[in-house]
LUMFIGU-140032 format. One record per atom (N, C-alpha, C): x, y, z; residue in one letter. Coordinates in steps of 0.2 Angstrom, whole numbers, plus 2048, in hexadecimal, padded with zeros to 3 digits. Each point is the difference from the previous one (the first is absolute). Layout:
! LUMFIGU-140032
XYZA ...
END
This chain:
! LUMFIGU-140032
6D8199BB3M 8078007FDM 8017FB7FAM 8057FF7FDT 8017FC7FBT 8067FA801T 8007FB7FCR 8057FB800R 807804800R 8018047FCD 8078047FFD 801803807D 7FB803803A 802803806A 8027FC806A 7FD7FA800A 8027FB805A 8087FE7FEA 8017FF7FAI 8077FE7FEI 805806802I 7FE8067FFA 804806802A 801800807A 7FB7FE804L 801800807L 8057FA802L 8007FB7FDA 8057FA801A 8078037FEA 8008037FBE 8078037FDE 803805806E 7FB804802S 803805805S 8027FD806S 7FC7FB802H 8027FC806H 8087FE800H 8027FE7FAF 8077FE7FFF 8048067FFF 7FE8057FCD 8048057FED 802805806D 7FB800805G 801804806G 8047FD805G 8027FA7FFG 8047FC805G 7FC7FC806G 7F9801800A 7FC7FC805A 8017F97FFA 8007FD7FAF 8017F97FFF 8077FE803F 8058037FFQ 8067FE803Q 800800808Q 7FD805803L 800801807L 7FC7FA803L 7FA7FE7FCD 7FC7FB803D 8047F97FFD 8047FF7FBL 8037FA7FFL 806800805L 803805801A 806800805A 7FD7FE807A 7FA802802A 7FD7FE806A 7FE7F8800A 7FF7FD7FBL 7FE7F97FFL 8077FC801L 8058037FCV 8067FC800V 804800807V 7FE805804E 803800807E 7FE7FB804E 7FB7FC7FFH 7FD7FB804H 8047F97FEH 8057FE804P 8047FA7FEP 7FC7F9801P 7FB7FF7FBT 7FB7FB800T 8037F97FDT 8057FE803E 8037FA7FDE 7FD7FA803E 7FB7FD7FCS 7FC7FA802S 8047FA801S 8068007FDQ 8057FA801Q 804800806Q 800806804N 803801806N 7FC800806N 8007FB804P 7FB7FF805P 801806805P 805803801S 801806805S 7FC8067FDS 7FF8007FAA 7FC8067FDA 7F97FF800A 7FD7FB803R 7F97FE800R 7FC806802R 802804806P 7FB806802P 8008057FAP 8058007FCE 7FF8057FAE 7FB7FF7FBE 7FE7FA800L 7FA7FE7FBL 7FA803802L 7FE7FF806L 7FA804803L 800807800L 806803801R 801807801R 7FF8037F9R 8027FD7FAY 8008027FAY 7F88017FEY 7FC7FB802L 7F98017FFL 7FD805804L 802800806D 7FD805805D 8028077FED 8068017FFD 8038077FFD 8008037F9D 8017FB7FBA 8018027F9A 7FA8007FCA 7FC7FB802M 7FA7FE7FBM 7F9802803M 7FF7FF806L 7F9801803L 7FE8077FFL 803805802Q 7FD8077FFQ 8008027F9Q 8057FE7FCR 8008027F9R 7FA7FD7FDR 7FE7FA801L 7FA7FD7FDL 7FA803803L 7FF801806Q 7FA803804Q 7FF8077FDQ 8058047FEA 7FF8077FEA 7FD8007F9A 8017FA7FCL 7FC7FF7FAL 7F97FD800L 7FE7FF806G 7F97FD801G 8007F9801G 8067FD801F 8007F8801F 7FE7FF807F 7FC7FB801D 7FF7FC807D 8057FB800D 804800805C 8067FC800C 8007FC807C 8037FA7FFR 8017FB806R 8067FC7FFR 804800805I 8067FC800I 7FF7F9803I 8017FB7FDH 7FF7F9802H 8067FC802H 8007FC805D 8057FC801D 8007FA7FBD 8067FE7FFN 8017FB7FBN 7FE7F9803N 7FC7FC7FCP 7FF7FA803P 8067FB800P 8058017FDD 8067FC800D 805804805D 8027FD805P 804803805P 8078027FDP 8027FE7FAR 8068027FDR 7FF8067FCR 7FA8027FFG 7FF8067FBG 7FE806804G 8018067FDG 7FF807803G 7F98027FFG 7FE805803P 7F9803800P 7FE8027F9P 7F98007FFL 7FD8027F9L 7FB806801L 8008047FCL 7FC806800L 7FB7FF7FAL 7F9801802V 7FB8007FBV 7FD807800V 7FF8047FBG 7FD806800G 7FA8007FBG 7FB803801M 7FA8007FBM 7FD807800M 7FF8027FAR 7FC8067FER 7FB7FE7FBR 7FA7FF803I 7FA7FE7FDI 7FB8067FEI 8008027FAE 7FC8067FEE 7F97FE7FFE 7FF7FA7FDD 7F97FE7FED 8017F87FFD 7FD7FC803P 8017F97FFP 7FE7FE7F9P 7FC8047FCS 7FF7FE7F9S 8058017FBS 805804803L 8068027FBL 8057FA800L 8048017FBT 8067FB7FFT 804801806T 8027FA802T 805800806T 8077FD7FET 805804801V 8077FE7FFV 8037FE806V 8047FB800L 8057FE805L 8078027FEL 803803804T 8078027FFT 8057FE806T 8067FF7FFY 8057FD804Y 807803800Y 8037FF806G 807802800G 8037FC806G 807800800H 8037FD806H 805805803H 800801807G 804805803G 8077FD803G 8007F97FFD 8067FD803D 8068007FAD 8067FF803V 8068007FBV 8047FA802V 8057FF7FBI 8057FB802I 805803805I 8057FB802R 805803804R 8048067FDR 802804805A 8028077FDA 8077FF7FDA 8047FB802Q 8077FF7FDQ 804807800Q 7FF803806A 803807801A 8078007FEA 8047FB802D 8078017FFD 8027FF7F9D 7FC7FF7FBQ 8017FF7F9Q 7FE8067FCQ 7FD805803W 7FE8067FCW 8068047FFW 8008037FAR 8068047FFR 800807804R 806803800D 801806804D 7FB8057FFD 7FD803805G 7FB8057FFG 7F97FE800G 7FF7F9800L 7F97FE800L 7FF7FC806L 7FA800803S 7FE7FC806S 7F97FD7FES 7FF7FA802P 7FA7FC7FEP 7F9804802P 800803806F 7FA802803F 800808800F 8048037FCR 8008077FFR 7FF8027F8R 7FB8037FEL 7FF8027F9L 8068057FEL 8037FE7FBV 8068047FDV 7FE8017F8V 8008077FFE 7FE8027F9E 8078017FCE 8017FD7FBE 8068017FCE 7FE8007F8E 8018067FDG 7FE8007F9G 7F87FE7FFG 7FF7FB7FCD 7F97FE7FFD 7FE7FA804D 8047FF805K 7FF7FA804K 7FE802808K 7FC7FC803L 7FE800807L 8027F9803L 805801804Y 8037F9803Y 7FD7FF807Y 7FF7FA801G 7FE7FE807G 7FD7F9800G 8007FC805R 7FD7F9800R 7F9801800R 7FD7FC7FCG 7F88007FFG 7FE8057FBG 8048047FDT 7FE8057FCT 7FC7FD7FAT 8047FB7FCA 7FD7FD7FBA 7FB7FA802A 8027FD806D 7FC7FA802D 7FE801807D 7FA803802N 7FB8027FBN 7FD807803N 804803804K 7FD806803K 7FE8067FBK 8058017FBA 7FE8057FBA 7FA7FE7FCA 7FF7FA7FFQ 7FB7FD7FBQ 7F9801803Q 7FF7FE807H 7FA801803H 7FF808802H 805803801L 7FF808801L 7FE8037FAL 8027FE7FAI 7FE8037FAI 7F97FF7FFI 7FD7FA801N 7F97FF7FFN 7FC804805N 802801806I 7FC803805I 8008087FEI 8068027FEA 8018087FEA 7FB8017FAA 8007FB7FCA 7FC8017FAA 7F9800801A 7FE7FC805L 7F9800803L 7FE807803L 805803803K 7FE806803K 8008067FBK 8047FF7FBA 7FF8057FAA 7F98007FDA 7FD7FA7FFV 7FA7FF7FDV 7FA803805V 8017FE807L 7FB803805L 801807800L 806803800D 800808800D 7FD8037FAD 8017FD7FBA 7FD8037F9A 7F87FF800A 7FE7FA802E 7F97FE7FFE 7FC800806E 8037FF806G 7FC800806G 7FE7F8802G 8007FC7FBS 7FE7F9801S 8037FC7FAS 8017FA801L 8037FB7FBL 7FB7FE7FBL 7FA7FE802G 7FB7FD7FBG 8017F9800G 8047FD804F 8007F9801F 8027FF808F 7FF7F9802N 8027FE807N 8077FE7FFN 804800806I 8077FE800I 8017FD806I 8047FA800K 8027FD806K 8087FF800K 803801805M 807800800M 8037FB805M 8047FC7FEM 8047FB804M 807802800M 803801806I 807800801I 8037FB805I 8047FB7FDE 8037FB804E 807802802E 8027FC805M 807801803M 8047FA800M 7FF7FB7FBS 8037FA800S 8027FD7F9S 7FF8057FBE 8017FD7F9E 8077FD7FFE 805803804E 8077FE7FFE 8027FA803E 7FB7FD804V 8017FA803V 7FA7FB7FEV 7FE8017F9G 7FC7FB7FDG 7F9802802G 7FE806802S 7F9802801S 7FD7FB805S 8037FF806S 7FE7FB805S 7F9803802S 7FB7FB800G 7FA801803G 7FB8047FBG 8028027FAL 7FC8047FCL 7FA7FC7FDL 8027FA7FEA 7FB7FB7FDA 7FB7FF805A 8027FE806Q 7FB7FE806Q 7FC806802Q 803806800F 7FC806801F 7FB8027FBF 8027FF7F9F 7FB8017FBF 7FA7FB800F 8017FA802R 7FB7FB800R 7FB802806R 803803806A 7FB802805A 7FD8067FFA 8038057FBQ 7FD8067FFQ 7FD8017F9Q 7FF7FA7FDK 7FE8007F9K 7FA8057FEK 7FB800804D 7FA8047FFD 802807801D 804802805A 802807801A 8048037FBA 8047FB7FDL 8058027FAL 7FD8007F9L 7FA7FE800A 7FD7FF7F9A 8008067FCA 8027FF7FAA 8018067FBA 7FF7FE7F9A 8008047FBD 7FF7FF7F9D 8077FE7FDD 805803803V 8078007FCV 805802805V 8067FD800L 806802803L 8048057FBL 802806803I 8048047FCI 806802805I 8067FE7FFA 805801805A 8078017FCA 805801804S 8068027FDS 8067FC804S 8047FD7FCD 8067FD803D 8047FE7FAD 8077FE801G 8047FE7FAG 8028067FCG 8047FE7FAP 8028057FCP 7FD8017F9P 8008067FER 7FF8017F8R 8057FC7FCR 7FE7FF7FAL 8057FD7FBL 8058057FEL 7FD8067FFQ 8058067FFQ 7FE806804Q 804804803P 7FF805804P 7FB8057FEP 8008027F9D 7FC8057FED 7F97FE7FCD 7FE7F9801V 7FA7FE7FDV 7FC7FC805V 7FA802802P 7FC7FC805P 8007F97FEP 7FF7FB805T 7FF7F97FFT 7FA7FE804T 7FD7FB7FDV 7FA7FD803V 8027F8800V 7FF7FD806F 8007F9800F 7FB7FD804F 7FE7FA7FFM 7F97FD803M 8017FA804M 8067FF802G 8027FA804G 807800802G 8027FA802S 8077FF802S 8027F97FFS 8077FF7FFR 8037F9801R 7FF7FE807R 8007FA801G 8007FD807G 8077FF802G 8027FF806G 8067FF802G 8017FB806G 8047FB7FFA 8027FB805A 807800801A 802801807T 807800802T 8017FB805T 8067FC7FFF 8017FA804F 8087FF800F 8027FD805D 8077FE801D 8017F87FED 8057FF7FDL 8037F97FEL 8067FF805L 7FF7FB804V 8057FF805V 8037F9800V 8077FF800L 8037FA800L 8047FF806L 7FF7FC805E 8047FF806E 8037F9800E 8068007FFL 8037F9800L 8047FD806L 802805805R 8037FE806R 801805805R 8027FF806D 801805805D 8088037FFD 8008067FEG 806804800G 8047FF7FAG 8058047FEA 8048007FBA 8067FC801A 8047FE7FBH 8067FB801H 8058037FBH 8067FF802H 8068037FCH 8007FD7F9H 8018057FBS 7FF7FE7F9S 8067FC7FES 806801803G 8067FB7FFG 7FF7F9802G 7FE800806N 7FF7F9803N 7FA7FC7FDN 7FA8047FEW 7FA7FD7FFW 7FE8027F8W 8038047FDG 7FE8017F9G 8017FA7FCG 7FB7FF7FCG 7FF7FA7FCG 7FD7FA803G 7FF801807L 7FD7FA804L 7F9802803L 7FF806801L 7FA803802L 7FC8037FAL 7F97FE800A 7FC8047FBA 800807801A 8008047FBD 800808801D 7F98027FFD 7FC802805P 7F9802800P 7FF8067FBP 8058057FFA 7FF8057FCA 8007FE7F9A 8047FB7FEM 8017FE7F9M 7F97FC7FFM 7FE7FC804I 7FA7FC7FFI 7FA8047FFI 800805804L 7FA805800L 8008047F9L 8068027FES 8018037FAS 7FE7FC7FAS 8017FA800H 7FD7FB7FBH 7F9800800H 7FD800806A 7F97FF801A 7FD8077FDA 803806801L 7FD8067FEL 8008007F8L 8067FD7FEA 8018007F8A 7FB7FC7FDA 7FD7FB803S 7FB7FC7FDS 7F9803800S 7FF806803I 7FA803800I 7FF8047F9I 8068037FEC 8008047FAC 8067FE7FCC 7FF8017F9D 8067FF7FCD 805806800D 8058007FCR 805805800R 7FE8077FFR 7FA8017FCR 7FE8067FFR 7FA802804R 7FF7FC806G 7FA802804G 7F97FE7FFG 8007FB7FBQ 7FA7FD7FEQ 7FD7FB805Q 7FA801802I 7FE7FB806I 7FF7F97FDI 8027FB804L 8007F97FDL 7FB7FC804L 7FD803805I 7FA7FC804I 7FA8017FCI 7FD7FB7FDP 7FA8017FCP 7FA804803P 7FF7FE807E 7FB803803E 801808801E 806802800W 801807800W 8008047FAW 7FE7FD7FBR 8008037F9R 7F88017FFR 7FE807800P 7F98017FFP 7FD7FF7F9P 7F9800800D 7FC7FF7FAD 7FC8067FED 802806804S 7FB8057FFS 8038067FBS 8057FF7FDL 8038057FBL 7FC7FF7F9L 7FA802800T 7FB7FF7FBT 8028057FAT 7FD7FF7FAP 8018057FBP 7FE807802P 7FA801804A 7FE806802A 805804805A 8037FC805V 805803804V 8068027FCV 8027FC7FCR 8068027FCR 7FF8067FCR 7FA8017FDR 7FE8067FDR 800806804R 7FE7FF807S 800806804S 807802802S 8057FB800L 807801802L 8048037FAL 7FD7FF7FAA 8048027FAA 802807800A 8068027FFN 8038077FFN 800803807N 7FF7FD805L 801804806L 807801802L 803805802P 807801802P 8027FC806P 8067FE800I 8027FC806I 806802802I 8048057FDE 806803802E 7FF807801E 803804804D 801807801D 807802802D 8028067FFP 807802802P 8017FF808P 7FB800804S 801800807S 8027F9803S 7FF7FB7FBG 8027F9803G 8057FC7FBG 8027FA802P 8057FD7FCP 7FD7FD7FAP 8057FF7FBA 7FE7FD7FAA 7FD7F9801A 7FB7FE7FCV 7FD7FA800V 8057FB7FDV 8017FA803D 8047FB7FDD 7FC7FC7FBD 8008017FAT 7FC7FD7FBT 8017F97FFT 8057FD802D 8027F9800D 7FE7FC806D 7FC803805W 7FE7FD806W 7F87FF800W 7FE7FB803G 7F97FF801G 7FD7FC7FAG 7FA7FF800E 7FC7FB7FBE 8028037F9E 8037FB7FCE 8038027FAE 7FB8037FAE 7FA7FD800D 7FB8027FBD 7FB806802D 802803805L 7FC805803L 8038077FFL 7FC8057FFT 803807801T 802802807T 804805801P 801802807P 7FA802804P 7FB8037FCA 7FA802804A 7FC7FA802A 8007FB7FBE 7FD7FA802E 8037FC806E 806800800R 8047FD806R 7FE803806R 800807800A 7FF803807A 7F9800802A 7FB8007FBY 7F9801802Y 7FB7FB7FEY 8037FB7FCG 7FC7FB7FEG 8027F9802G 8067FF803W 8037FA802W 803800807W 8027FA802N 8037FF806N 807801800N 803802806S 807801800S 8037FD807S 8057FC800F 8037FE806F 807803801F 801802807A 806804802A 8037FD806A 806800801I 8047FE806I 802807803I 7FC801806L 801807803L 806800804L 8027FB803A 806800804A 8037F8801A 8067FF801M 8037F9801M 806801804M 8007FB805T 806800805T 8027F9801T 8067FF802A 8037FA802A 807802804A 8017FE805G 806802804G 7FF807803G 805804800V 800807802V 8038047FBV 7FB8037FBP 8038047FBP 805806802P 7FE803805E 804806803E 8077FE802E 8007FA802A 8077FE803A 8017F87FEA 8017FF7FAP 8017F97FEP 8067FC803P 7FF7FA802V 8057FC802V 8017FA7FCV 8067FC801N 8017FA7FCN 7FC7FA803N 7FA8007FFA 7FC7FB803A 7FA7FE7FBA 7FE7FA800I 7FA7FD7FCI 7FA802805I 7FC8047FDA 7FA803804A 7FB7FA802A 7FD801805A 7FB7FB802A 7F98007FDA 7FF8067FES 7F98017FDS 8008067FBS 7FB8017FCA 7FF8057FBA 7F98027FFA 7FF8067FFR 7F9803800R 7FF8057FAR 7FB7FF7FCA 7FE8057FBA 7F9803801A 7FF806800T 7F9803800T 7FE8027F9T 7FA7FD7FFC 7FE8007F9C 7F98037FFC 7FE8027FAQ 7FA8037FFQ 7FD7FE7F9Q 7FA7FE800L 7FC8007F9L 7FB805800L 8018047FBR 7FB8057FER 7FC7FD7FAR 7F9800801F 7FC7FC7FCF 7F98037FEF 7FE7FF7FAV 7FA8037FDV 7FA7FB801V 7FA8037FEV 7FA7FC800V 8017FA7FCV 7FE7FA801G 8017FA7FDG 8057FC803G 803802806T 8047FC804T 7FC7FE806T 8007FA802D 7FC7FE806D 805801806D 7FE805804P 804802806P 8017FB805P 7FA7FB801D 8017FB805D 8047FA7FDD 8038007FAD 8047FB7FED 8078027FFD 802807801I 8068027FFI 8067FC804I 7FF800806L 8057FD804L 7FF7F8800L 7FA7FD7FFP 8007F97FFP 8037FE7F9P 7FF8047FBA 8047FE7FAA 807801800A 803805804L 807800801L 8027FA804L 7FC7FE805R 8027FA804R 8017FA7FBR 7FB7FF7FCR 8007FA7FBR 8068017FCR 8028067FDH 8058017FCH 8077FE803H 801803806L 8067FE804L 8017F9801L 7FB7FD802D 8007F8802D 8027FC7F9D 7FD8027FBA 8017FD7FAA 8078017FDA 803805802K 8078027FEK 8057FD805K 7FE7FD805G 8057FD805G 802805806G 7FC805801F 801805805F 7FB800806F 7FE7FA802S 7FB7FF805S 803803807S 806800801A 803803806A 7FF807801A 7FE8047FBI 800807800I 7F9801803I 7FF804805R 7FA802803R 7FD8077FDR 7FA8007FFI 7FC8067FEI 7FD804806I 802806801I 7FD803806I 7FC8077FDI 7FA800800P 7FC8067FEP 801805805P 8008077FDH 801805805H 7F9802803H 800803806D 7FA801804D 7FB8057FCD 8038047FCR 7FB8057FDR 7FB7FC7FBR 8017FA7FEG 7FB7FC7FCG 8018027F9G 7FB7FF7FCI 8008017F9I 7FB8057FEI 8028057FCF 7FC8057FCF 7FD7FC7FAF 7FA8007FFH 7FD7FD7FBH 8008047FAH 8007FD7FAA 8008047FAA 7F98027FEA 7FF8067FDT 7FA8037FET 8008047F9T 7FB8007FDR 8008047F9R 7F98017FER 7FE8077FFL 7FA8027FDL 8008007F9L 7FB7FE7FCD 8008017F9D 8018077FED 8058017FBP 8028077FEP 7FA8037FCP 7FB7FC7FEG 7FA8037FDG 7FB802805G 8017FF806D 7FB802805D 7FE8087FFD 7FA801802N 7FD8077FFN 804805805N 8027FD806W 804805804W 8068017FEW 8037FC7FCV 8078017FDV 7FF8067FBV 7FB7FF7FBH 7FF8057FBH 7FE807803H 7FC800806F 7FE806803F 807804803F 8047FC803T 806803803T 8058027FBT 8017FC7FBA 8058027FBA 7FD8067FCA 7FA8017FFA 7FD8067FDA 801806804A 7FF800807S 801805804S 807802800S 8057FC801L 807801800L 8028037FAL 7FE7FE7FAA 8028037FAA 7FD8077FFA 7FA801803R 7FE8077FFR 804805804R 8027FE806T 804804804T 8078017FDT 8037FB7FFS 8088007FES 8018017F8S 7FB7FF7FCG 8008027F9G 8047FA7FCG 8007FA804R 8037FA7FCR 7FD7FA803R 7FF7FB7FCP 7FD7FA803P 8057FC805P 7FD7FE805P 8057FC805P 8027FA7FEP 8067FD803H 8017F97FFH 7FC7FC804H 7FD7FA7FDI 7FC7FC803I 8037F9801I 8007FE806L 8037F9802L 7FB7FC802L 8007F97FEP 7FB7FC803P 8017FE808P 807801802N 8027FF807N 807803801N 801802806L 806802802L 8057FA800L 8078027FFA 8057FA800A 8017FE807A 7FF805805G 8017FE807G 7FA7FD803G 800800807S 7FA7FD803S 7FD805805S 7F9800801L 7FC804804L 7FB7FB803L 7FD802805P 7FA7FD803P 7FA8017FCP 8008007FAN 7FB8017FBN 7FA7FB801N 8027FA801D 7FC7FA801D 7FB802805D 801803806C 7FC802805C 7FA8047FDC 8018057FBF 7FB8047FDF 7FC7FC7FBF 8047FC7FCA 7FD7FD7FAA 7FC7FA802A 8037FC804D 7FD7F9802D 7FC800806D 802804805I 7FB800806I 7FB8057FFI 8018067FEL 7FB8057FFL 7FD8007FAL 8037FD7FBG 7FD7FF7F9G 8008067FCG 805804801L 8008077FCL 8048007FAL 7FE8037FBP 8058027FAP 805804803P 8067FF7FFT 806804803T 8048047FBT 800806801I 8048057FCI 805803804I 8078007FEW 805803803W 8038057FCW 801806803V 8038067FCV 807802804V 8067FD7FEP 806801804P 8028077FFP 804802806H 803807800H 807800801H 8037FB7FFS 8087FF800S 8037FE7FAS 8067FF800Y 8037FE7F9Y 8057FA802Y 8037FD7FBR 8047FA802R 807801802R 802806800G 807802802G 7FF803807G 7FB7FF804C 7FF804806C 8047FD806C 8037FA7FFS 8047FD806S 7FB7FE805S 7FB7FE7FEQ 7FB7FC805Q 8037FA803Q 7FF7FF807H 8037FB803H 808800800H 803806800A 8078017FFA 802806804A 806801801P 802807802P 7FF8057FBP 7FF806802N 7FF8067FCN 7F98007FCN 7FB7FD803E 7FA8007FDE 7FD8077FFE 7FD8017FBH 7FD8077FEH 7FB8007FBH 7FC806800V 7FB8017FAV 8038067FCV 7FD8007FAL 8018067FCL 7FB805800L 803806801K 7FB806801K 7FC8017FAK 8028007FAP 7FC8017FAP 7FA7FA800P 8027FA802L 7FB7FB800L 7FB801805L 802802806C 7FB801805C 7FB8067FEC 8038057FDR 7FB8057FER 7FB7FE7FAR 8037FC7FCD 7FC7FD7FBD 7FB7FB803D 8027FC805A 7FB7FC803A 7FA804803A 802805804L 7FB804803L 7FB8027FBL 8028027FAR 7FC8037FBR 7FB7FA7FDR 8037FA7FEI 7FC7FB7FDI 7FB7FD805I 802800807M 7FB7FD805M 7FB805801M 801807800A 7FB805801A 7FB7FF7FAA 8037FF7FAG 7FB7FF7FAG 7FC7FA801G 8037FA802L 7FD7FA801L 7FA800805L 802803806W 7FB801805W 7FA8047FEW 8028057FCW 7FA8057FDW 7FC7FC7FBW 8037FC7FCD 7FC7FC7FBD 7FC7FB803D 8027FD806L 7FC7FB803L 7FA803803L 800807802G 7FA803802G 7FC8037FBG 8028007FAH 7FC8027FAH 7FF7FB7FBH 8007FA802R 7FE7FB7FBR 7F98007FDR 7FF7FF7FAD 7F98007FDD 7FC7FA803D 
END
């Protein structure tokens, strides 16, 4: 059969409703890795939802315990047609963030797939169940059309991505030979625009931490003690304001990267950064001499994710005893991850805020990675996607968010190619998470074409 026949099979898989039924079965698993009580569901997802599906496609599968007791199980499947052929490693994660069930709008429920118009709602649809399901279904379309792939494929499904991929690096080091491949081709994150395929080759790193100032035991009446007791919220606010200026430009020298080269700037030129599904970009926010695309994909950004002092839900007339801010630095290649928090410590001390403690989050730090946009695997993937979709894809040197891409790039030494199947308005990590039906259908098409082309490389 032909390439077009494989793509037609992928299309019919969606048009006949089989994809929606499969996705509904995956969404029904409440795989909240941030919820300790849901831990049994992590193994059940691999046992019930993944194992037989992959074995039916000729994968030899094994479920492994996580070497980190905080992490969930990991599945490795291998389909080796000929050791002399190209070997592709692919990846997905079956865990999801907390359901936030009480915040979904009427008619929706996080662990029940709901179809409304061109959207499929459910926790984990965009991140990441639909994405690895698409890639598996596209593999099946090629196998049904051709009988073989023409390449070897290894698949890794982890269940701890939403808690920092606990144990993944340790597992990769121990299984380095077993996971050896020529390239990673996987899917996570969003397209830049819903109707145009995107390729990215790495991700920004992420460091999350708390800044905590504790001045005394207990709060004290603001009438009796106002003007006499230092206000921890005010002091912490000034400390936070010293990290960035009024437009969000980072003021800590070690947090300002040196990797926004002319080549990277050229790769980011003219890429879209806004779409109707998301908010308007604040053009007067962030690094002043950079374009919005350069700020998101080529630079570092600091954010205050949450901040508390006293009891916000029920404030009283009292000077708080302490204040806390949860902060995050998203960073690109060119930032030393081992010096992020030490640099912050030096900065706060120099500004007179030595009493503020820095508490790193348990999930650790995702390192930044980036593959050269001129790499041959980038050209191959872009050409395949363009052939199927009829338009050139958007090519990003790295995702603006964070992924455990360093495990693939640094530990396994692989060139890393990501082809995302979601879009930026998907409500990922929020109530009402969803995927777009037209995008899923298009993703099935382009992945069937990509898998076909991998088996017919000259």
